[in-house]
DRENPA-3360 file (N, C-alpha, C; in nm, 2 decimals, always signed):
BEGIN
1 = VQERLVDM = +15.10/+17.14/+9.50/+14.99/+17.08/+9.43/+14.86/+17.10/+9.50 ~ +14.86/+17.08/+9.63/+14.74/+17.09/+9.71/+14.69/+17.23/+9.70 ~ +14.77/+17.33/+9.71/+14.72/+17.47/+9.70/+14.67/+17.50/+9.56 ~ +14.74/+17.46/+9.46/+14.69/+17.48/+9.32/+14.55/+17.42/+9.30 ~ +14.53/+17.30/+9.35/+14.41/+17.23/+9.33/+14.29/+17.30/+9.40 ~ +14.32/+17.35/+9.52/+14.22/+17.42/+9.60/+14.19/+17.55/+9.52 ~ +14.29/+17.62/+9.47/+14.27/+17.74/+9.38/+14.18/+17.70/+9.26 ~ +14.21/+17.59/+9.20/+14.13/+17.54/+9.09/+13.98/+17.52/+9.12;
9 = ALAELEAL = +13.96/+17.46/+9.24/+13.82/+17.44/+9.29/+13.75/+17.58/+9.31 ~ +13.82/+17.67/+9.37/+13.77/+17.81/+9.39/+13.73/+17.87/+9.26 ~ +13.82/+17.86/+9.16/+13.80/+17.92/+9.03/+13.68/+17.86/+8.96 ~ +13.66/+17.73/+8.97/+13.55/+17.66/+8.91/+13.42/+17.70/+8.98 ~ +13.42/+17.72/+9.11/+13.30/+17.77/+9.18/+13.26/+17.91/+9.14 ~ +13.36/+17.99/+9.12/+13.33/+18.13/+9.08/+13.29/+18.14/+8.93 ~ +13.33/+18.04/+8.85/+13.30/+18.05/+8.71/+13.18/+17.97/+8.66 ~ +13.10/+17.92/+8.76/+12.99/+17.84/+8.72/+12.90/+17.93/+8.63;
17 = PSGRLEAL = +12.85/+17.88/+8.52/+12.76/+17.96/+8.43/+12.63/+17.98/+8.51 ~ +12.57/+18.10/+8.48/+12.45/+18.14/+8.55/+12.34/+18.03/+8.54 ~ +12.32/+17.97/+8.42/+12.22/+17.87/+8.41/+12.24/+17.75/+8.50 ~ +12.37/+17.70/+8.50/+12.40/+17.59/+8.59/+12.39/+17.62/+8.73 ~ +12.42/+17.75/+8.77/+12.41/+17.79/+8.91/+12.26/+17.80/+8.95 ~ +12.18/+17.85/+8.86/+12.04/+17.86/+8.90/+11.98/+17.72/+8.91 ~ +12.02/+17.62/+8.82/+11.97/+17.49/+8.83/+12.01/+17.42/+8.96 ~ +12.13/+17.45/+9.00/+12.18/+17.39/+9.12/+12.11/+17.45/+9.24;
25 = RKRLGTAP = +12.09/+17.58/+9.24/+12.01/+17.64/+9.35/+11.87/+17.59/+9.36 ~ +11.81/+17.57/+9.24/+11.67/+17.52/+9.24/+11.66/+17.38/+9.29 ~ +11.75/+17.30/+9.25/+11.76/+17.16/+9.30/+11.78/+17.15/+9.45 ~ +11.87/+17.23/+9.50/+11.90/+17.23/+9.64/+11.79/+17.29/+9.73 ~ +11.72/+17.39/+9.67/+11.62/+17.46/+9.74/+11.67/+17.52/+9.87 ~ +11.59/+17.52/+9.98/+11.64/+17.57/+10.11/+11.66/+17.46/+10.21 ~ +11.66/+17.33/+10.16/+11.69/+17.23/+10.26/+11.83/+17.24/+10.31 ~ +11.85/+17.23/+10.44/+11.98/+17.26/+10.50/+12.07/+17.14/+10.49;
33 = EAVIIASA = +12.09/+17.09/+10.37/+12.19/+16.98/+10.35/+12.33/+17.03/+10.38 ~ +12.41/+16.95/+10.44/+12.54/+16.98/+10.48/+12.63/+17.00/+10.35 ~ +12.72/+17.09/+10.36/+12.83/+17.10/+10.26/+12.95/+17.02/+10.32 ~ +13.00/+16.93/+10.24/+13.11/+16.85/+10.28/+13.23/+16.89/+10.20 ~ +13.33/+16.93/+10.26/+13.46/+16.96/+10.20/+13.56/+16.86/+10.24 ~ +13.59/+16.76/+10.15/+13.69/+16.66/+10.19/+13.83/+16.71/+10.12 ~ +13.93/+16.70/+10.20/+14.06/+16.74/+10.15/+14.16/+16.64/+10.18 ~ +14.26/+16.63/+10.10/+14.37/+16.53/+10.12/+14.45/+16.56/+10.24;
41 = FPLPEGQR = +14.46/+16.69/+10.27/+14.54/+16.74/+10.39/+14.46/+16.84/+10.47 ~ +14.49/+16.86/+10.59/+14.42/+16.97/+10.67/+14.43/+17.10/+10.59 ~ +14.31/+17.17/+10.58/+14.31/+17.30/+10.51/+14.36/+17.41/+10.60 ~ +14.45/+17.49/+10.55/+14.49/+17.61/+10.63/+14.37/+17.70/+10.64 ~ +14.37/+17.78/+10.75/+14.26/+17.87/+10.78/+14.22/+17.96/+10.66 ~ +14.31/+18.01/+10.59/+14.28/+18.10/+10.48/+14.21/+18.03/+10.36 ~ +14.25/+17.91/+10.33/+14.19/+17.83/+10.23/+14.05/+17.79/+10.27 ~ +14.03/+17.75/+10.39/+13.90/+17.71/+10.45/+13.81/+17.83/+10.44;
49 = QRLEQAIA = +13.85/+17.95/+10.48/+13.76/+18.06/+10.47/+13.72/+18.10/+10.33 ~ +13.82/+18.09/+10.24/+13.79/+18.12/+10.10/+13.69/+18.02/+10.04 ~ +13.70/+17.90/+10.08/+13.60/+17.80/+10.03/+13.47/+17.82/+10.09 ~ +13.46/+17.85/+10.22/+13.33/+17.88/+10.29/+13.27/+18.00/+10.22 ~ +13.34/+18.11/+10.19/+13.28/+18.22/+10.13/+13.23/+18.19/+9.99 ~ +13.31/+18.12/+9.91/+13.26/+18.08/+9.78/+13.13/+18.00/+9.78 ~ +13.12/+17.91/+9.88/+13.01/+17.82/+9.89/+12.89/+17.90/+9.94 ~ +12.91/+18.00/+10.03/+12.80/+18.08/+10.07/+12.74/+18.17/+9.96;
57 = RLVPGERP = +12.82/+18.21/+9.87/+12.77/+18.28/+9.75/+12.70/+18.19/+9.65 ~ +12.74/+18.06/+9.65/+12.69/+17.97/+9.56/+12.55/+17.91/+9.59 ~ +12.53/+17.88/+9.72/+12.40/+17.82/+9.75/+12.32/+17.90/+9.85 ~ +12.19/+17.90/+9.84/+12.11/+17.98/+9.93/+12.10/+17.92/+10.07 ~ +12.07/+18.00/+10.17/+12.05/+17.96/+10.31/+12.17/+17.91/+10.38 ~ +12.15/+17.90/+10.51/+12.25/+17.85/+10.60/+12.27/+17.70/+10.58 ~ +12.39/+17.65/+10.57/+12.41/+17.51/+10.55/+12.53/+17.47/+10.65 ~ +12.51/+17.36/+10.72/+12.62/+17.32/+10.80/+12.74/+17.28/+10.71;
65 = LRLEQDPG = +12.86/+17.30/+10.76/+12.98/+17.27/+10.69/+13.06/+17.16/+10.76 ~ +13.09/+17.06/+10.69/+13.17/+16.95/+10.75/+13.30/+16.94/+10.67 ~ +13.41/+16.95/+10.75/+13.54/+16.93/+10.69/+13.59/+16.79/+10.72 ~ +13.63/+16.72/+10.62/+13.68/+16.59/+10.63/+13.82/+16.57/+10.57 ~ +13.90/+16.48/+10.62/+14.02/+16.46/+10.56/+14.02/+16.32/+10.49 ~ +14.05/+16.32/+10.36/+14.05/+16.19/+10.28/+14.18/+16.18/+10.21 ~ +14.28/+16.11/+10.27/+14.41/+16.09/+10.21/+14.40/+16.03/+10.07 ~ +14.29/+15.96/+10.04/+14.27/+15.89/+9.91/+14.27/+15.99/+9.80;
73 = LLAGVRIT = +14.24/+16.11/+9.83/+14.23/+16.22/+9.72/+14.37/+16.25/+9.67 ~ +14.48/+16.21/+9.74/+14.62/+16.24/+9.72/+14.66/+16.38/+9.73 ~ +14.58/+16.48/+9.67/+14.60/+16.62/+9.69/+14.47/+16.68/+9.64 ~ +14.44/+16.80/+9.69/+14.32/+16.87/+9.65/+14.20/+16.85/+9.73 ~ +14.08/+16.88/+9.68/+13.95/+16.88/+9.75/+13.84/+16.81/+9.67 ~ +13.74/+16.77/+9.74/+13.61/+16.73/+9.68/+13.50/+16.80/+9.76 ~ +13.42/+16.88/+9.69/+13.31/+16.95/+9.76/+13.18/+16.88/+9.72 ~ +13.10/+16.85/+9.82/+12.97/+16.78/+9.80/+12.86/+16.86/+9.87;
81 = IGSWVLDA = +12.76/+16.89/+9.79/+12.64/+16.96/+9.84/+12.52/+16.88/+9.78 ~ +12.46/+16.80/+9.87/+12.36/+16.71/+9.82/+12.41/+16.61/+9.72 ~ +12.35/+16.60/+9.60/+12.40/+16.51/+9.50/+12.51/+16.58/+9.41 ~ +12.53/+16.70/+9.43/+12.63/+16.78/+9.34/+12.77/+16.77/+9.40 ~ +12.86/+16.73/+9.31/+13.00/+16.71/+9.36/+13.10/+16.79/+9.26 ~ +13.19/+16.86/+9.32/+13.30/+16.92/+9.25/+13.43/+16.86/+9.29 ~ +13.49/+16.79/+9.20/+13.62/+16.73/+9.23/+13.73/+16.81/+9.17 ~ +13.82/+16.84/+9.26/+13.95/+16.91/+9.22/+14.06/+16.85/+9.30;
89 = NLRQELNG = +14.08/+16.72/+9.26/+14.18/+16.65/+9.34/+14.27/+16.56/+9.24 ~ +14.38/+16.53/+9.29/+14.48/+16.45/+9.21/+14.43/+16.32/+9.17 ~ +14.36/+16.25/+9.26/+14.30/+16.11/+9.22/+14.21/+16.12/+9.10 ~ +14.12/+16.22/+9.11/+14.02/+16.24/+9.00/+14.09/+16.27/+8.87 ~ +14.19/+16.36/+8.88/+14.27/+16.40/+8.76/+14.34/+16.28/+8.70 ~ +14.40/+16.20/+8.78/+14.47/+16.08/+8.73/+14.38/+15.99/+8.67 ~ +14.26/+15.97/+8.73/+14.16/+15.88/+8.67/+14.12/+15.93/+8.53 ~ +14.11/+16.06/+8.52/+14.07/+16.12/+8.39/+14.18/+16.09/+8.28;
97 = FVALTRDE = +14.31/+16.10/+8.32/+14.41/+16.06/+8.23/+14.41/+15.92/+8.18 ~ +14.38/+15.83/+8.28/+14.37/+15.69/+8.25/+14.25/+15.66/+8.15 ~ +14.14/+15.73/+8.18/+14.02/+15.71/+8.09/+14.06/+15.76/+7.95 ~ +14.13/+15.87/+7.93/+14.17/+15.92/+7.80/+14.26/+15.82/+7.73 ~ +14.35/+15.75/+7.80/+14.44/+15.66/+7.73/+14.36/+15.53/+7.69 ~ +14.25/+15.50/+7.76/+14.17/+15.38/+7.72/+14.09/+15.41/+7.60 ~ +14.05/+15.54/+7.58/+13.97/+15.57/+7.46/+14.05/+15.58/+7.33 ~ +14.18/+15.58/+7.34/+14.26/+15.60/+7.22/+14.27/+15.46/+7.15;
% end
């Protein structure tokens, strides 16, 4: 599950529509805000490198990268760049299912 959720996050990063990507880049500007990658488990070197490469293509300029472990995610990752957040984790997915059942 962990690996699949990380792959899902990578796919979402790569599939960002150009308009959304440009808006994100404009909002972030060149301020060196840290990129925070929180994961439920320690990331293997290969996954970490793939995430770093995807983020480097996504945002302009050099940005510090902080890796954090957050067992509360249950599995997967949360990527935070400034106020922008990409959730690809089991906790968020389960919350989505709960919200759907409440709307019915």
